[in-house]
Every structure is written in structure tokens, then in C-alpha cells.
N, C-alpha and C positions, 0 to 999 in steps of 0.2 A: 504493500500500500504506500509506503514512504516513497518508493521510486516513482510510482504513478503520480503522486502529488508533486514531486520535484519536476518530472517531465511536463506536467500540466502548467507549472509555473514558467518553465523555460519556453513552452510553446504558446504562452500568452492566453491560455484557456482556463486558468484557475480563477475560481470565484473568491470573494472576500471570506466566505465561510470556510472554504477549503484551505485558504491561506492560514487562517487561525487554527484549523485542524492540523496543518503541517507544523506550525510553531509548537503546538501542544505535544505533538508526537516526538519532538526532540527531547522531551523529558527522559525518554528511553535512551540509555547510553548506546545501545546497538544502532538505533536510528541516527544518533549523532555521528557515529563512526561511518555509517553508510553515506551520510551527507558529506563528510570530510573527504572520503574516498572519491566520491563523485566530483567534488571540486578539484582535487589534485589530478585526477585522471582525465577529465574532460574539459575543464574550463580554465586551466592555467592560472588559477588564483590560489592564494593561501591565506591563512589566518592573520599573518603579519600585516597585511595591507589594510586591515580594517580595525586596528587597535584604537585608532583615534575617532572620537565623535560617533561611537556606535549608537548611543541613545538618540542623537540628533538624526542620523540616517534612518534609524528604525521608525521614529516618530513621523518623518516626512513620508515614508512609504505607506504606513498605515493610514495616515490622514488622507493621502491621495486616493488610495484604493477604496477606502470606505467612504470617501467624500465627506469627511468630518472636518470641521474647523476647530473644534476644541481639542486640547492635548490628550494624548492617550494616557490612560491610567497605568503608569509603569509598574504599580504594585501587582498587577495581574500577571506580569511576566518576570521571573527571576532574571538577574543580570546575565547569567550564563546563557539563558534562552534567547535574550535579545542579542547577545553576541553571536550565537549560532544563526539567528534569523538574519543578521547582517550579511552572512555569507549568501543567503538567498537574495538579498537586495542586489548584491553584486552579480550573482548568477543571472538575474533578470534584468541586467542593465540594458540589454537590447530592447526589452519590453518597456521599461520605465523611461529611459532617456530618449529613445526614438520617438516617444510621444511628447517630448519636451516638458515632462511634468516638473522638472527641477529648474528650468530656465528662469533666470532672474530678470525681472523687469527693470532692475536698477542699473543694468549694464546697457551700454549702447549696442547697436546692432553691428555685428562683425560680418563684412562681406568679403569672401575670398576673391582674390584676383583671378581673372580669366585670361590666360595667355594661350596662344596657338602653338602647336608643335611645328617645328621648322625642319625642312629637308634641304641640305646643301648638296647640289650636284657637282660634277667634276670641274666645271668652269668657274665655280664660286658663286653661281646664281642660287639664291635662296627662295624656296617655295614654302608656302604655309599649308598646314594640314588641319582642316576643321573636322573634328570627330563626328559632327552631325551630318556631314556630306559624303558623297562618293565622287571620285574623279580619276582620270588617267594621269599617270606620271610619265613625263618625257625627258629624254636626255638633251644635251646642248644642241644636237642636230634635229631635234623634234621627233626622234624615234621613241616608240613606246617601250618603256622599260619596266613598268609596273602599273598596278591598279590599286586605288584606295577604295575600300568599302567600309566607310565609317571607321570603326576602331581597328580594322585590319588593313595593313599595307602589304601587298603581295608583289614580289618581283617576278618577272617573266622567267619561267623555268628554262634554264640553260645549263647544259652539262659542263661546259668549259669555255674559256676564251684564251686568246694569245696574249692579251695585254690587260693588265689590271686597271680598272676605272673605279674610283671610290666615291661613295656617297656618305654623308654624315647626317644622322638624324638626332635632333635634340628635343627631348621631352621635358617641358617645364614642370615646375611644381604644380601639383593639383591635377595632373593628367597621367594616363597610362596608354600604352599602344602595343598592339600585336604586330610583329613584323615577320613575314615569310621571306627568307632569302632564296636566291636562285637555285640552290641545291635542295630546297625543300625543308631546310632547318627552320624551326619556329623559335622566335625570340620574343619574350614578353618583357617589355620595358616599363620599369616603374618610374614614378615621378622623380624629376631631377636627374635624368640619365642621358648620357650622350654615347652613341655607338657609331663608329666608323667602320664601313664594310664595303666589299667589292660588289659592283652590280652583277658580276659573274666571276667565278673563281678560275684560276689557271688550270690548264689540263693536267699538269704535273705539279708536285709539291704540296705545300700545306694550305689549308683554308684558314686564313687569319682575319680576325676582327679585333677592334680596339674599343675597350669599354671604360667608361667612368660613370659610376652610379650603381644601379641595381638592375639585374636582368636574370630571367629564368630561361635556360636554353634547353630545347628538345632537338638534339642534333641528328640530322639525317646521316645514316651510316655510310661510310666510304672508307674501306680499309686501306686503300692506296693513297688517300689524301686526308691525313689527320686534321681535325678541326682544332684551332688554337684561339683562345680568348686571351689577348694581351691586356692586363690590367696593372698599370704602373710597374711595380717591381716583380710581378708574378705572372707566369704563363700557365694557363690551364689547357692541357692537351687531352683530346678525346678522339675516339673513332666514331662513336654514335651512342649517346646517352642523355640523361636528364640531370641537370644540376642548376643551382642558384649561385650567382656571384654578386657580392655586395662590397662596393668601395666608393666612398665619397671623399673628396680632398680633406674635409674636416674630421673624418673618422681616424681612429688610432690604429686600425688594422684592416686588412683585406680578408674577407670570409668567403669560403667556397663550401657549399653544402651539397652533397651528392644524394640524389633521389634514386636513380637506377644506374646500373652498369658500373663503370670505374673511370676515374680520371687520374691523370698524372699532373702533379704540381712541381714547377721548377722555377728557381730564382736565377735567371740568366746573368744577372750582374754580380753574382757571388761566385768567385773562382772555386772550381771543384765541388760545387754544391751537388747534393744527391737528390735524385728525383723521388718525390713522395707519391705513393699511390693511395687514393681514397676509395673506400668501398661504401655501399649504400648505408645511409643513416650515420655518416661520418661528416665532420666539419674540419676543414683545414684552415688555419688562421696564421697569417703572417703580419706581425706587428711592426710598426714603424721603427721601433728601437731595437730590432733584432733581425737577424737573417735566417732564423730557424723557424720552420713551419711546424706548428703544434696541431696534432690530430686529436679529436675528441668525438665521442659518441653523442648524438643529439636526436631530438624529435624533429624531423624535417618539416612537419606540418607548421611548426612555429616560424620557420623561415620562409615558407611559401604562402602563408596566410594572406599576404598582401595581394596575391593574384585573385583572391575572392573578395577583395576590398575590405578585408578585416585588418584591424590593428591589434597586434599582440605584443605586449611589453612584458618581458620576463627578466626579473632581477637586473634592471638597468636604472641609471640615474635619472632624476627628474629633468635635468638639462638635456639628456639624450632623448627623452620622451618629447620634450618641447621641439627639438630639432626635427624629429620625425613627423610631428604634427604640422610643422611649417611646410615640409615637403608634401605631405599628403593633401593638405587643404589649400596650399599656396596663400598662407597668411604670415604676418610678422608677429613674433612673440619676443618680448624682452623680459628676462628674469633679473630683477634687482636683488633677489634674496640668494646670496652666495651659498649659505649653508643648506638651504632647501634644494638648491641645484644638485647637491651631492647625495641627497637622500635616495634610497633605492625603493623602487615600486614594482608591482606586478598588476597588470590589468589587461582586459580584452574588450574590444568594442566592435560592433557589427554595423557598418554603414549608417552612422549617425552623424549629426551635424557637429561642427567644432564647438558651437555654443554649449551643447549638451555635455561634451567631454569636459569643458572648463567648469561647468556647473557641478559635474560629478566630483572633480577634485576639490571644489569649494565646499560641497556638502559633506563629503566623507572624510576629508583631511584638513578642512578649514584653511585651504589655500586661497588667499584673497587675490583678486585680479580686477583690473578695470580696462575698459576699451576707450581709447582716444584716437581720433583721426584714423580709424580703421586699423589700429594696432593694439595688441594685447600687452598689458604691463602686469607682470606678476610681482606682487608686493611682499 
């Protein structure tokens, strides 16, 4: 029964009576353990993130769901039960914050900037890509090289060419794009990403592209021509596989997460460096202050959640969270609280407005902010 109630809460079908029933069921230690396990296994949240302002968060949710304006009688629920109920508050964040229940009228409206994706062809001419439209893509001579169908840009299938001609795509903050290369390789580009790639690959040799930002690659297999992603000090070499690469100039490390197959990682600027092989569910990390690649086991879903427009923050600093919010929504955020910027958080959000995320941190962690001139200031 406990699992049914939790699922109904997550699926947004729970009634206020069932919600109270769920809270009461947490008196049973077995049910409490079930809830904690559910949180850890499926929702990437833990108890540490809700130690602050549990009473406040609990009262807000109860008041909204039951449509009551008077405060909840806290004596009805022991402290530990309100604490456990707060987990449910966070589990249901897609339900509560998507409805803007916690948006504050005291803040000005924040409007994300809307910038177009740009495509630079070989002669330096820049074309714009509007994700709401579809159109043909031509080279400098007017020849058709690809087609855009809204969020998908596909290059004309071509097995090989005698001369490399590069194009460069730039995806601004707040946008994502799917790119199909001439060899059939699919590349999913996240916000704030630049990719330089050939219109067609050479007949012999390696298939090379150059990345800054974050992208997921589903590489078309070609054993005679390895596929290489050049990302600053690291080369990622594959024959045909699926993996995620993440590196922004302001980041402290390059991360490669393997989903299927295997990849070889190499630091070409380090003499006599050894090639590192990654296997599925492994992450290779190259930090700025070292030449050694560190391999660790990870949950790949956490690193590919962005492809489903989900934001997942796992044991990362508040400043890092703010930077990712800037990229995802194309907004400006300035944090003047140095100590807060170092604090570690965990959270998950599903396709909700930036205002609701800011309200979440304000309501559950008492993080104050204001909006002035379309910019967020964390106090």
C-alpha cells in the first residue's frame, strides 16, 4: 500500500486524504525505510538536503493541497513524521513546482533570453537556425549539404570525400539541437556547446570532430575509420558506441561517461601517456591540474538526464548549480553569498520554469534572491 501511495503522489493523482494517509503510514518504521529506499534508488535525493526549514516546507505543501489559509496544527504530526513527509515534498517537486504553487509575487518576472543557434560554413558565412522552422542548408556554392527539420539538423549522407570542409555549429544557452553527421553519427548538443565537424569525412583515416561544451554521441560504426572527439587536452576515440562528453572552459575537469561499447581516452600533449579504456557505466575524468585520467563507476542516467530536459544535481556546489541553471535557461545569476556558493546540494527537476526552481531553494533552504533588470541576485 505504501508504494501505491508514493506512486500516486509522484504521478500527481493523490488526493489530500490519501496524502494524510501516507504521512500516517510513516509511523511504521518499515514504511519509513521503504520511502528512504525509494528516494535513494529512484529520485537522486537524500535526507541531507532537507534538514533546513522542514516545518516551513511541510506547512506550504499542506496548505496548498488542502487549500487552507490557516496554519497546520503541527501537534498532529511528530517532528520525525514531518521530516519524512518533507522527502515526499521533494519527490513531488514536478507536481508542486510545475504548477507554480510556490512562486512568489514579491519577485519581478524573470524572462530568459532567446538566442538563435548559428551555423558557420566553410567560407565564414554564418547562418541562423530557428528551432521552430525547417529549411535547407547550402554550402558556399549553393549546393545542398543538409536539411533542418526543427530540432534536427541532418547532413546529406556521404561515405567519403577527398578534401575536408568544416562547419561549426554553436548552440547558445537555453537551447538544444540534434545533429546527424554525414556518416550517420547522431550528436545531441546541449546548451552552451560548440562543435566543429566535417561536412563529409575523408575516405581514409580518422573521423575527427572538435567539441567545447556538452554532447551525447551515438557513433555510426566504421572499423576502418575510428571516430575521435577532440576536447581540449583529451581525445576520445571510438569505433561505434554511445557516450557523453562534458567540458566547458569554466569547468575544472573534462568528463566522459560511457553508455555502450568502449572508448579509448588519450592525452596527446602528455609524453608517453597511456591510453585508458572505458567500459559501460564508467566515467573518465581529466582535471585541469593533473595529466592523469581517473576512472570511476557511475549511474549514467545522471549524466544523460539533460537529453530528457531534466536537471539532476548530485553532490555539487550551489555555485555549480547556478552555472548550470544559467546554461539551461539562458538567464544571468549573480551569487553574492560566498559561503553559500560552496554548500553542497542534491536535487532533481523535470521541465519546470526557472522561477519555480528559485522558489524551491527559497522555500526549502531559505535562500533569498531578488530579480532586477532581468537578472537574479542571490543574497
